[in-house]
C-alpha positions, 0 to 999 in steps of 0.5 A: 906117470904124471903124463897119464894122470894129466891125460885122464884129467882131460877126459870128460866123464859121462854124467849119465853113465856115471850116475849111481855107479861106484866109478866114473865112466868116460864120455864117449863123445861123438859115439854118444847119443847125448853128446852135442858136437857144437858145444863139445859136451854132454846134453846134461851139462848143456841143460844144467848150464841153461837152467842156471842161466834161466834161474839167474835171469829170474832172480835179476827181475 
């Protein structure tokens, strides 16, 4: 049973499909239009990460 839980923890959740849902939806990865293969993550995470870096850069000025 612990192997199954470990496997589930490794699967990323889709923030776009999971928004407003009562349960999380698993990321479809290469089958998703929002997936960025070069970063192996969802475009929502990439945009969020870039925005955090931008905010930190502006705060440092």
